[in-house]
N, CA, C and O atoms as CSV, one atom per row, in Angstrom:
chain,resi,resn,atom,element,x,y,z
A,1,MET,N,N,35.394,-42.348,-8.416
A,1,MET,CA,C,34.387,-43.295,-7.974
A,1,MET,C,C,33.668,-43.843,-9.187
A,1,MET,O,O,33.194,-43.090,-10.037
A,2,LYS,N,N,33.592,-45.149,-9.259
A,2,LYS,CA,C,32.947,-45.812,-10.381
A,2,LYS,C,C,31.452,-45.986,-10.085
A,2,LYS,O,O,31.079,-46.512,-9.037
A,3,VAL,N,N,30.619,-45.547,-10.999
A,3,VAL,CA,C,29.175,-45.681,-10.834
A,3,VAL,C,C,28.718,-46.931,-11.586
A,3,VAL,O,O,28.952,-47.077,-12.786
A,4,THR,N,N,28.069,-47.814,-10.860
A,4,THR,CA,C,27.528,-49.028,-11.476
A,4,THR,C,C,26.018,-48.903,-11.586
A,4,THR,O,O,25.396,-48.061,-10.939
A,5,ARG,N,N,25.457,-49.743,-12.404
A,5,ARG,CA,C,24.004,-49.746,-12.558
A,5,ARG,C,C,23.335,-50.084,-11.218
A,5,ARG,O,O,22.317,-49.492,-10.859
A,6,ARG,N,N,23.908,-51.025,-10.495
A,6,ARG,CA,C,23.345,-51.412,-9.189
A,6,ARG,C,C,23.356,-50.238,-8.216
A,6,ARG,O,O,22.363,-49.997,-7.529
A,7,ALA,N,N,24.473,-49.500,-8.150
A,7,ALA,CA,C,24.563,-48.352,-7.251
A,7,ALA,C,C,23.584,-47.257,-7.670
A,7,ALA,O,O,22.970,-46.602,-6.827
A,8,MET,N,N,23.449,-47.068,-8.975
A,8,MET,CA,C,22.525,-46.049,-9.468
A,8,MET,C,C,21.086,-46.403,-9.105
A,8,MET,O,O,20.336,-45.527,-8.675
A,9,LEU,N,N,20.682,-47.657,-9.265
A,9,LEU,CA,C,19.331,-48.084,-8.922
A,9,LEU,C,C,19.085,-47.989,-7.419
A,9,LEU,O,O,17.997,-47.609,-6.987
A,10,ALA,N,N,20.091,-48.335,-6.628
A,10,ALA,CA,C,19.948,-48.236,-5.175
A,10,ALA,C,C,19.748,-46.781,-4.757
A,10,ALA,O,O,18.935,-46.489,-3.880
A,11,GLY,N,N,20.487,-45.874,-5.383
A,11,GLY,CA,C,20.336,-44.455,-5.077
A,11,GLY,C,C,18.963,-43.936,-5.477
A,11,GLY,O,O,18.344,-43.167,-4.742
A,12,LEU,N,N,18.492,-44.357,-6.641
A,12,LEU,CA,C,17.165,-43.936,-7.088
A,12,LEU,C,C,16.070,-44.489,-6.189
A,12,LEU,O,O,15.069,-43.817,-5.943
A,13,ALA,N,N,16.254,-45.705,-5.698
A,13,ALA,CA,C,15.257,-46.309,-4.811
A,13,ALA,C,C,15.240,-45.626,-3.452
A,13,ALA,O,O,14.191,-45.548,-2.812
A,14,ALA,N,N,16.388,-45.132,-3.003
A,14,ALA,CA,C,16.467,-44.506,-1.682
A,14,ALA,C,C,15.909,-43.087,-1.674
A,14,ALA,O,O,15.488,-42.605,-0.623
A,15,THR,N,N,15.896,-42.417,-2.805
A,15,THR,CA,C,15.450,-41.020,-2.854
A,15,THR,C,C,14.013,-40.831,-2.384
A,15,THR,O,O,13.776,-39.970,-1.537
A,16,PRO,N,N,13.033,-41.598,-2.896
A,16,PRO,CA,C,11.665,-41.402,-2.388
A,16,PRO,C,C,11.539,-41.744,-0.900
A,16,PRO,O,O,10.769,-41.102,-0.186
A,17,ALA,N,N,12.280,-42.737,-0.431
A,17,ALA,CA,C,12.216,-43.109,0.983
A,17,ALA,C,C,12.738,-41.972,1.854
A,17,ALA,O,O,12.148,-41.678,2.894
A,18,ALA,N,N,13.817,-41.332,1.455
A,18,ALA,CA,C,14.364,-40.212,2.229
A,18,ALA,C,C,13.390,-39.036,2.219
A,18,ALA,O,O,13.181,-38.393,3.248
A,19,ALA,N,N,12.801,-38.757,1.072
A,19,ALA,CA,C,11.833,-37.662,0.995
A,19,ALA,C,C,10.610,-37.972,1.844
A,19,ALA,O,O,10.067,-37.087,2.505
A,20,SER,N,N,10.180,-39.216,1.826
A,20,SER,CA,C,9.028,-39.630,2.626
A,20,SER,C,C,9.336,-39.507,4.111
A,20,SER,O,O,8.472,-39.087,4.881
A,21,ALA,N,N,10.532,-39.858,4.528
A,21,ALA,CA,C,10.911,-39.761,5.946
A,21,ALA,C,C,10.886,-38.312,6.409
A,21,ALA,O,O,10.441,-38.026,7.520
A,22,ALA,N,N,11.358,-37.397,5.573
A,22,ALA,CA,C,11.337,-35.984,5.946
A,22,ALA,C,C,9.900,-35.498,6.112
A,22,ALA,O,O,9.585,-34.785,7.064
A,23,SER,N,N,9.043,-35.883,5.194
A,23,SER,CA,C,7.630,-35.510,5.280
A,23,SER,C,C,6.987,-36.121,6.509
A,23,SER,O,O,6.191,-35.471,7.187
A,24,PHE,N,N,7.332,-37.374,6.801
A,24,PHE,CA,C,6.780,-38.083,7.960
A,24,PHE,C,C,7.136,-37.344,9.245
A,24,PHE,O,O,6.268,-37.120,10.089
A,25,CYS,N,N,8.405,-36.962,9.404
A,25,CYS,CA,C,8.843,-36.264,10.615
A,25,CYS,C,C,8.162,-34.912,10.737
A,25,CYS,O,O,7.804,-34.499,11.840
A,26,TRP,N,N,7.977,-34.224,9.632
A,26,TRP,CA,C,7.335,-32.923,9.689
A,26,TRP,C,C,5.887,-33.050,10.145
A,26,TRP,O,O,5.421,-32.256,10.963
A,27,ARG,N,N,5.172,-34.047,9.618
A,27,ARG,CA,C,3.764,-34.221,9.961
A,27,ARG,C,C,3.573,-34.802,11.347
A,27,ARG,O,O,2.592,-34.477,12.017
A,28,HIS,N,N,4.478,-35.649,11.794
A,28,HIS,CA,C,4.245,-36.415,13.010
A,28,HIS,C,C,5.126,-36.016,14.186
A,28,HIS,O,O,5.115,-36.686,15.218
A,29,GLY,N,N,5.867,-34.964,14.052
A,29,GLY,CA,C,6.671,-34.534,15.190
A,29,GLY,C,C,7.922,-35.370,15.351
A,29,GLY,O,O,8.258,-36.200,14.506
A,30,HIS,N,N,8.586,-35.136,16.430
A,30,HIS,CA,C,9.873,-35.799,16.649
A,30,HIS,C,C,9.866,-36.486,18.001
A,30,HIS,O,O,9.072,-36.160,18.883
A,31,GLY,N,N,10.746,-37.418,18.138
A,31,GLY,CA,C,10.999,-37.993,19.435
A,31,GLY,C,C,10.053,-39.080,19.880
A,31,GLY,O,O,9.018,-39.352,19.270
A,32,THR,N,N,10.456,-39.675,20.955
A,32,THR,CA,C,9.698,-40.751,21.571
A,32,THR,C,C,9.194,-40.269,22.923
A,32,THR,O,O,9.926,-39.636,23.683
A,33,VAL,N,N,7.954,-40.572,23.208
A,33,VAL,CA,C,7.372,-40.266,24.504
A,33,VAL,C,C,7.330,-41.566,25.297
A,33,VAL,O,O,6.816,-42.575,24.814
A,34,LEU,N,N,7.865,-41.545,26.501
A,34,LEU,CA,C,7.875,-42.716,27.374
A,34,LEU,C,C,6.904,-42.477,28.526
A,34,LEU,O,O,7.012,-41.484,29.245
A,35,LEU,N,N,5.958,-43.396,28.694
A,35,LEU,CA,C,4.940,-43.286,29.731
A,35,LEU,C,C,5.019,-44.490,30.653
A,35,LEU,O,O,5.374,-45.588,30.224
A,36,PHE,N,N,4.683,-44.279,31.935
A,36,PHE,CA,C,4.744,-45.395,32.872
A,36,PHE,C,C,3.731,-45.229,33.984
A,36,PHE,O,O,3.330,-44.115,34.320
A,37,ASP,N,N,3.326,-46.348,34.547
A,37,ASP,CA,C,2.463,-46.372,35.719
A,37,ASP,C,C,3.369,-46.374,36.938
A,37,ASP,O,O,4.074,-47.356,37.174
A,38,PRO,N,N,3.368,-45.286,37.727
A,38,PRO,CA,C,4.284,-45.220,38.870
A,38,PRO,C,C,3.942,-46.198,39.992
A,38,PRO,O,O,4.754,-46.401,40.895
A,39,ASP,N,N,2.755,-46.809,39.952
A,39,ASP,CA,C,2.376,-47.777,40.984
A,39,ASP,C,C,2.905,-49.181,40.697
A,39,ASP,O,O,2.873,-50.044,41.574
A,40,LEU,N,N,3.388,-49.414,39.489
A,40,LEU,CA,C,3.913,-50.735,39.115
A,40,LEU,C,C,5.435,-50.756,39.209
A,40,LEU,O,O,6.094,-49.839,38.720
A,41,PRO,N,N,6.001,-51.791,39.830
A,41,PRO,CA,C,7.468,-51.898,39.865
A,41,PRO,C,C,8.065,-51.927,38.455
A,41,PRO,O,O,9.128,-51.357,38.212
A,42,GLU,N,N,7.370,-52.596,37.531
A,42,GLU,CA,C,7.850,-52.660,36.141
A,42,GLU,C,C,7.821,-51.268,35.500
A,42,GLU,O,O,8.694,-50.921,34.705
A,43,GLY,N,N,6.803,-50.480,35.858
A,43,GLY,CA,C,6.710,-49.119,35.332
A,43,GLY,C,C,7.840,-48.241,35.847
A,43,GLY,O,O,8.435,-47.471,35.093
A,44,ARG,N,N,8.130,-48.364,37.133
A,44,ARG,CA,C,9.229,-47.582,37.707
A,44,ARG,C,C,10.572,-48.001,37.109
A,44,ARG,O,O,11.432,-47.155,36.862
A,45,ALA,N,N,10.755,-49.298,36.877
A,45,ALA,CA,C,11.995,-49.778,36.250
A,45,ALA,C,C,12.116,-49.242,34.818
A,45,ALA,O,O,13.200,-48.853,34.382
A,46,PHE,N,N,10.993,-49.229,34.096
A,46,PHE,CA,C,10.974,-48.683,32.736
A,46,PHE,C,C,11.374,-47.205,32.766
A,46,PHE,O,O,12.157,-46.753,31.931
A,47,ALA,N,N,10.833,-46.455,33.734
A,47,ALA,CA,C,11.151,-45.030,33.851
A,47,ALA,C,C,12.635,-44.824,34.149
A,47,ALA,O,O,13.270,-43.947,33.564
A,48,ARG,N,N,13.187,-45.629,35.057
A,48,ARG,CA,C,14.616,-45.505,35.369
A,48,ARG,C,C,15.464,-45.797,34.135
A,48,ARG,O,O,16.474,-45.132,33.900
A,49,GLY,N,N,15.058,-46.787,33.350
A,49,GLY,CA,C,15.789,-47.102,32.123
A,49,GLY,C,C,15.744,-45.952,31.127
A,49,GLY,O,O,16.754,-45.619,30.506
A,50,GLY,N,N,14.581,-45.353,30.979
A,50,GLY,CA,C,14.456,-44.204,30.080
A,50,GLY,C,C,15.292,-43.027,30.543
A,50,GLY,O,O,15.942,-42.362,29.736
A,51,GLN,N,N,15.276,-42.769,31.841
A,51,GLN,CA,C,16.065,-41.666,32.388
A,51,GLN,C,C,17.557,-41.930,32.241
A,51,GLN,O,O,18.334,-40.996,32.044
A,52,ALA,N,N,17.963,-43.186,32.333
A,52,ALA,CA,C,19.377,-43.525,32.164
A,52,ALA,C,C,19.860,-43.200,30.748
A,52,ALA,O,O,21.044,-42.938,30.536
A,53,TRP,N,N,18.948,-43.220,29.792
A,53,TRP,CA,C,19.279,-42.885,28.405
A,53,TRP,C,C,18.932,-41.427,28.101
A,53,TRP,O,O,18.838,-41.037,26.937
A,54,ASN,N,N,18.742,-40.628,29.147
A,54,ASN,CA,C,18.414,-39.205,29.013
A,54,ASN,C,C,17.142,-38.962,28.214
A,54,ASN,O,O,17.056,-38.008,27.441
A,55,ARG,N,N,16.173,-39.818,28.402
A,55,ARG,CA,C,14.869,-39.648,27.759
A,55,ARG,C,C,13.890,-39.070,28.784
A,55,ARG,O,O,13.971,-39.366,29.976
A,56,ALA,N,N,12.995,-38.269,28.311
A,56,ALA,CA,C,11.948,-37.736,29.189
A,56,ALA,C,C,10.896,-38.816,29.372
A,56,ALA,O,O,10.403,-39.388,28.400
A,57,VAL,N,N,10.563,-39.084,30.592
A,57,VAL,CA,C,9.511,-40.051,30.899
A,57,VAL,C,C,8.420,-39.340,31.687
A,57,VAL,O,O,8.688,-38.436,32.478
A,58,GLU,N,N,7.180,-39.769,31.452
A,58,GLU,CA,C,6.045,-39.134,32.106
A,58,GLU,C,C,5.204,-40.194,32.809
A,58,GLU,O,O,4.905,-41.234,32.222
A,59,PRO,N,N,4.823,-39.944,34.049
A,59,PRO,CA,C,3.912,-40.880,34.716
A,59,PRO,C,C,2.503,-40.722,34.150
A,59,PRO,O,O,2.070,-39.610,33.848
A,60,ILE,N,N,1.800,-41.826,34.010
A,60,ILE,CA,C,0.406,-41.792,33.583
A,60,ILE,C,C,-0.395,-41.334,34.792
A,60,ILE,O,O,-0.343,-41.959,35.852
A,61,SER,N,N,-1.135,-40.242,34.633
A,61,SER,CA,C,-1.836,-39.686,35.787
A,61,SER,C,C,-3.127,-39.003,35.369
A,61,SER,O,O,-3.354,-38.723,34.192
A,62,GLY,N,N,-3.965,-38.741,36.363
A,62,GLY,CA,C,-5.202,-38.012,36.124
A,62,GLY,C,C,-6.184,-38.781,35.262
A,62,GLY,O,O,-6.155,-40.011,35.203
A,63,ASP,N,N,-7.051,-38.042,34.599
A,63,ASP,CA,C,-8.021,-38.622,33.675
A,63,ASP,C,C,-7.260,-39.213,32.488
A,63,ASP,O,O,-6.587,-38.491,31.751
A,64,ARG,N,N,-7.370,-40.514,32.312
A,64,ARG,CA,C,-6.547,-41.206,31.306
A,64,ARG,C,C,-6.840,-40.748,29.882
A,64,ARG,O,O,-5.921,-40.638,29.071
A,65,ILE,N,N,-8.101,-40.482,29.565
A,65,ILE,CA,C,-8.445,-40.057,28.209
A,65,ILE,C,C,-7.857,-38.674,27.929
A,65,ILE,O,O,-7.247,-38.462,26.881
A,66,ARG,N,N,-8.033,-37.752,28.839
A,66,ARG,CA,C,-7.463,-36.408,28.655
A,66,ARG,C,C,-5.939,-36.470,28.591
A,66,ARG,O,O,-5.311,-35.790,27.779
A,67,PHE,N,N,-5.357,-37.292,29.456
A,67,PHE,CA,C,-3.906,-37.451,29.463
A,67,PHE,C,C,-3.425,-37.960,28.098
A,67,PHE,O,O,-2.489,-37.409,27.520
A,68,ALA,N,N,-4.066,-39.005,27.593
A,68,ALA,CA,C,-3.665,-39.593,26.309
A,68,ALA,C,C,-3.859,-38.605,25.164
A,68,ALA,O,O,-3.005,-38.504,24.283
A,69,ARG,N,N,-4.962,-37.884,25.167
A,69,ARG,CA,C,-5.195,-36.897,24.098
A,69,ARG,C,C,-4.114,-35.830,24.102
A,69,ARG,O,O,-3.665,-35.400,23.039
A,70,ALA,N,N,-3.693,-35.399,25.282
A,70,ALA,CA,C,-2.619,-34.403,25.360
A,70,ALA,C,C,-1.303,-34.968,24.826
A,70,ALA,O,O,-0.556,-34.266,24.144
A,71,VAL,N,N,-1.022,-36.222,25.131
A,71,VAL,CA,C,0.215,-36.854,24.635
A,71,VAL,C,C,0.183,-36.954,23.116
A,71,VAL,O,O,1.133,-36.541,22.451
A,72,PHE,N,N,-0.894,-37.496,22.558
A,72,PHE,CA,C,-0.946,-37.714,21.113
A,72,PHE,C,C,-1.158,-36.421,20.330
A,72,PHE,O,O,-0.869,-36.377,19.134
A,73,ALA,N,N,-1.652,-35.372,20.975
A,73,ALA,CA,C,-1.789,-34.072,20.310
A,73,ALA,C,C,-0.427,-33.488,19.959
A,73,ALA,O,O,-0.320,-32.673,19.042
A,74,ARG,N,N,0.613,-33.898,20.680
A,74,ARG,CA,C,1.972,-33.432,20.396
A,74,ARG,C,C,2.567,-34.115,19.177
A,74,ARG,O,O,3.650,-33.741,18.727
A,75,ARG,N,N,1.873,-35.114,18.635
A,75,ARG,CA,C,2.280,-35.866,17.442
A,75,ARG,C,C,3.680,-36.471,17.570
A,75,ARG,O,O,4.521,-36.255,16.696
A,76,PRO,N,N,3.946,-37.225,18.644
A,76,PRO,CA,C,5.268,-37.842,18.788
A,76,PRO,C,C,5.493,-38.910,17.719
A,76,PRO,O,O,4.544,-39.487,17.189
A,77,ALA,N,N,6.740,-39.156,17.418
A,77,ALA,CA,C,7.089,-40.177,16.435
A,77,ALA,C,C,6.852,-41.578,16.971
A,77,ALA,O,O,6.654,-42.517,16.200
A,78,MET,N,N,6.873,-41.724,18.302
A,78,MET,CA,C,6.624,-43.017,18.926
A,78,MET,C,C,6.216,-42.796,20.376
A,78,MET,O,O,6.698,-41.877,21.039
A,79,VAL,N,N,5.325,-43.648,20.853
A,79,VAL,CA,C,4.917,-43.613,22.255
A,79,VAL,C,C,5.115,-45.019,22.803
A,79,VAL,O,O,4.545,-45.980,22.285
A,80,GLN,N,N,5.918,-45.136,23.844
A,80,GLN,CA,C,6.181,-46.420,24.478
A,80,GLN,C,C,5.840,-46.307,25.952
A,80,GLN,O,O,5.945,-45.235,26.547
A,81,GLY,N,N,5.430,-47.429,26.535
A,81,GLY,CA,C,5.122,-47.362,27.940
A,81,GLY,C,C,4.891,-48.695,28.587
A,81,GLY,O,O,4.865,-49.742,27.940
A,82,VAL,N,N,4.720,-48.623,29.908
A,82,VAL,CA,C,4.402,-49.782,30.735
A,82,VAL,C,C,3.249,-49.359,31.639
A,82,VAL,O,O,3.336,-48.358,32.350
A,83,SER,N,N,2.167,-50.137,31.601
A,83,SER,CA,C,0.990,-49.789,32.402
A,83,SER,C,C,0.172,-51.039,32.689
A,83,SER,O,O,0.515,-52.142,32.265
A,84,ARG,N,N,-0.905,-50.839,33.411
A,84,ARG,CA,C,-1.892,-51.902,33.617
A,84,ARG,C,C,-2.721,-52.044,32.347
A,84,ARG,O,O,-2.711,-51.166,31.484
A,85,GLN,N,N,-3.436,-53.158,32.242
A,85,GLN,CA,C,-4.235,-53.424,31.049
A,85,GLN,C,C,-5.277,-52.337,30.818
A,85,GLN,O,O,-5.474,-51.914,29.679
A,86,SER,N,N,-5.941,-51.879,31.862
A,86,SER,CA,C,-6.995,-50.868,31.689
A,86,SER,C,C,-6.441,-49.586,31.066
A,86,SER,O,O,-7.072,-49.010,30.180
A,87,ASP,N,N,-5.281,-49.139,31.516
A,87,ASP,CA,C,-4.679,-47.945,30.930
A,87,ASP,C,C,-4.215,-48.200,29.506
A,87,ASP,O,O,-4.347,-47.334,28.641
A,88,ALA,N,N,-3.675,-49.378,29.262
A,88,ALA,CA,C,-3.223,-49.712,27.911
A,88,ALA,C,C,-4.384,-49.689,26.922
A,88,ALA,O,O,-4.229,-49.229,25.791
A,89,VAL,N,N,-5.545,-50.182,27.344
A,89,VAL,CA,C,-6.725,-50.199,26.466
A,89,VAL,C,C,-7.169,-48.770,26.158
A,89,VAL,O,O,-7.437,-48.442,25.002
A,90,LEU,N,N,-7.249,-47.921,27.176
A,90,LEU,CA,C,-7.665,-46.537,26.956
A,90,LEU,C,C,-6.674,-45.778,26.075
A,90,LEU,O,O,-7.076,-45.031,25.183
A,91,LEU,N,N,-5.386,-45.971,26.324
A,91,LEU,CA,C,-4.373,-45.325,25.496
A,91,LEU,C,C,-4.444,-45.825,24.054
A,91,LEU,O,O,-4.269,-45.043,23.120
A,92,ALA,N,N,-4.698,-47.109,23.869
A,92,ALA,CA,C,-4.799,-47.667,22.519
A,92,ALA,C,C,-5.983,-47.074,21.760
A,92,ALA,O,O,-5.885,-46.814,20.560
A,93,GLU,N,N,-7.101,-46.859,22.453
A,93,GLU,CA,C,-8.271,-46.260,21.801
A,93,GLU,C,C,-7.978,-44.836,21.334
A,93,GLU,O,O,-8.308,-44.471,20.206
A,94,VAL,N,N,-7.364,-44.038,22.193
A,94,VAL,CA,C,-7.020,-42.666,21.818
A,94,VAL,C,C,-5.971,-42.679,20.708
A,94,VAL,O,O,-6.052,-41.890,19.766
A,95,ALA,N,N,-4.994,-43.566,20.816
A,95,ALA,CA,C,-3.958,-43.669,19.780
A,95,ALA,C,C,-4.586,-43.959,18.413
A,95,ALA,O,O,-4.226,-43.332,17.416
A,96,ALA,N,N,-5.510,-44.895,18.368
A,96,ALA,CA,C,-6.170,-45.234,17.106
A,96,ALA,C,C,-6.951,-44.040,16.558
A,96,ALA,O,O,-6.922,-43.780,15.356
A,97,GLU,N,N,-7.650,-43.312,17.437
A,97,GLU,CA,C,-8.387,-42.122,17.007
A,97,GLU,C,C,-7.461,-41.071,16.416
A,97,GLU,O,O,-7.848,-40.340,15.504
A,98,GLU,N,N,-6.241,-40.993,16.932
A,98,GLU,CA,C,-5.276,-39.989,16.489
A,98,GLU,C,C,-4.395,-40.464,15.340
A,98,GLU,O,O,-3.468,-39.757,14.944
A,99,GLY,N,N,-4.668,-41.652,14.797
A,99,GLY,CA,C,-3.917,-42.136,13.645
A,99,GLY,C,C,-2.659,-42.907,13.975
A,99,GLY,O,O,-1.714,-42.915,13.187
A,100,TYR,N,N,-2.631,-43.558,15.129
A,100,TYR,CA,C,-1.479,-44.357,15.538
A,100,TYR,C,C,-1.854,-45.831,15.532
A,100,TYR,O,O,-3.002,-46.192,15.790
A,101,ASP,N,N,-0.882,-46.671,15.236
A,101,ASP,CA,C,-1.052,-48.120,15.287
A,101,ASP,C,C,-0.230,-48.680,16.440
A,101,ASP,O,O,0.814,-48.135,16.798
A,102,GLN,N,N,-0.718,-49.781,17.016
A,102,GLN,CA,C,0.054,-50.461,18.052
A,102,GLN,C,C,1.046,-51.375,17.363
A,102,GLN,O,O,0.661,-52.249,16.586
A,103,LEU,N,N,2.332,-51.174,17.649
A,103,LEU,CA,C,3.382,-51.966,17.012
A,103,LEU,C,C,3.820,-53.139,17.852
A,103,LEU,O,O,4.254,-54.159,17.317
A,104,ALA,N,N,3.713,-53.012,19.165
A,104,ALA,CA,C,4.195,-54.075,20.041
A,104,ALA,C,C,3.351,-54.120,21.308
A,104,ALA,O,O,2.812,-53.110,21.760
A,105,LEU,N,N,3.254,-55.315,21.860
A,105,LEU,CA,C,2.563,-55.510,23.131
A,105,LEU,C,C,3.141,-56.753,23.778
A,105,LEU,O,O,3.209,-57.816,23.161
A,106,SER,N,N,3.560,-56.608,25.040
A,106,SER,CA,C,4.019,-57.775,25.789
A,106,SER,C,C,3.436,-57.696,27.199
A,106,SER,O,O,3.192,-56.614,27.732
A,107,VAL,N,N,3.223,-58.857,27.776
A,107,VAL,CA,C,2.590,-58.951,29.088
A,107,VAL,C,C,3.561,-59.601,30.063
A,107,VAL,O,O,4.185,-60.618,29.760
A,108,ASP,N,N,3.677,-58.983,31.257
A,108,ASP,CA,C,4.498,-59.538,32.320
A,108,ASP,C,C,3.700,-59.388,33.612
A,108,ASP,O,O,3.784,-58.360,34.283
A,109,GLY,N,N,2.932,-60.406,33.956
A,109,GLY,CA,C,2.055,-60.320,35.122
A,109,GLY,C,C,0.937,-59.328,34.850
A,109,GLY,O,O,0.202,-59.474,33.873
A,110,VAL,N,N,0.800,-58.314,35.709
A,110,VAL,CA,C,-0.230,-57.291,35.497
A,110,VAL,C,C,0.275,-56.134,34.646
A,110,VAL,O,O,-0.506,-55.265,34.256
A,111,ALA,N,N,1.574,-56.113,34.354
A,111,ALA,CA,C,2.168,-55.024,33.570
A,111,ALA,C,C,2.169,-55.358,32.085
A,111,ALA,O,O,2.524,-56.466,31.683
A,112,LEU,N,N,1.766,-54.381,31.277
A,112,LEU,CA,C,1.825,-54.502,29.829
A,112,LEU,C,C,2.815,-53.470,29.304
A,112,LEU,O,O,2.781,-52.306,29.703
A,113,ALA,N,N,3.682,-53.898,28.419
A,113,ALA,CA,C,4.593,-52.982,27.726
A,113,ALA,C,C,4.069,-52.853,26.300
A,113,ALA,O,O,3.758,-53.855,25.657
A,114,TRP,N,N,3.974,-51.622,25.807
A,114,TRP,CA,C,3.362,-51.381,24.506
A,114,TRP,C,C,4.079,-50.258,23.771
A,114,TRP,O,O,4.784,-49.441,24.364
A,115,THR,N,N,3.873,-50.246,22.451
A,115,THR,CA,C,4.473,-49.224,21.596
A,115,THR,C,C,3.458,-48.807,20.545
A,115,THR,O,O,2.819,-49.654,19.920
A,116,PHE,N,N,3.309,-47.500,20.349
A,116,PHE,CA,C,2.457,-46.945,19.305
A,116,PHE,C,C,3.302,-46.064,18.394
A,116,PHE,O,O,4.223,-45.385,18.849
A,117,ALA,N,N,2.981,-46.082,17.106
A,117,ALA,CA,C,3.638,-45.210,16.135
A,117,ALA,C,C,2.579,-44.727,15.145
A,117,ALA,O,O,1.555,-45.385,14.961
A,118,PRO,N,N,2.821,-43.587,14.512
A,118,PRO,CA,C,1.852,-43.071,13.544
A,118,PRO,C,C,1.621,-44.048,12.403
A,118,PRO,O,O,2.546,-44.706,11.927
A,119,ARG,N,N,0.382,-44.128,11.982
A,119,ARG,CA,C,0.001,-44.951,10.842
A,119,ARG,C,C,0.635,-44.358,9.605
A,119,ARG,O,O,0.565,-43.149,9.387
A,120,ILE,N,N,1.243,-45.183,8.807
A,120,ILE,CA,C,1.910,-44.716,7.584
A,120,ILE,C,C,0.978,-44.999,6.403
A,120,ILE,O,O,0.479,-46.111,6.228
A,121,GLY,N,N,0.767,-43.972,5.613
A,121,GLY,CA,C,-0.010,-44.142,4.391
A,121,GLY,C,C,-1.511,-44.144,4.593
A,121,GLY,O,O,-2.231,-44.676,3.749
A,122,GLY,N,N,-1.995,-43.590,5.642
A,122,GLY,CA,C,-3.442,-43.545,5.691
A,122,GLY,C,C,-4.006,-43.337,6.996
A,122,GLY,O,O,-5.228,-43.284,7.139
């Protein structure tokens, strides 16, 4: 195998990224948590899609703040879901308190689809 300067630089550039990813997973846990509002047709469809991919999905239930704190205490690598605006706002507040950023948000009628991931670098 011939080693070129370009290949050597690419390998050197990838080393810190790989080390950072390992540290990130250790600090922030593994996996994606899928949440849904069982009263919304869009939420139920989201849950069926997650189950079709053998993902664990959880209905949003009970006291929303306590529910969200329990979810984010597990330090998942990503939290995705479909809910009403009120639940999305409460989940976003807890996510921010726990060091997560909102990466995506889309609106379809009364249903909001959203994604949170841990804040990187701070």
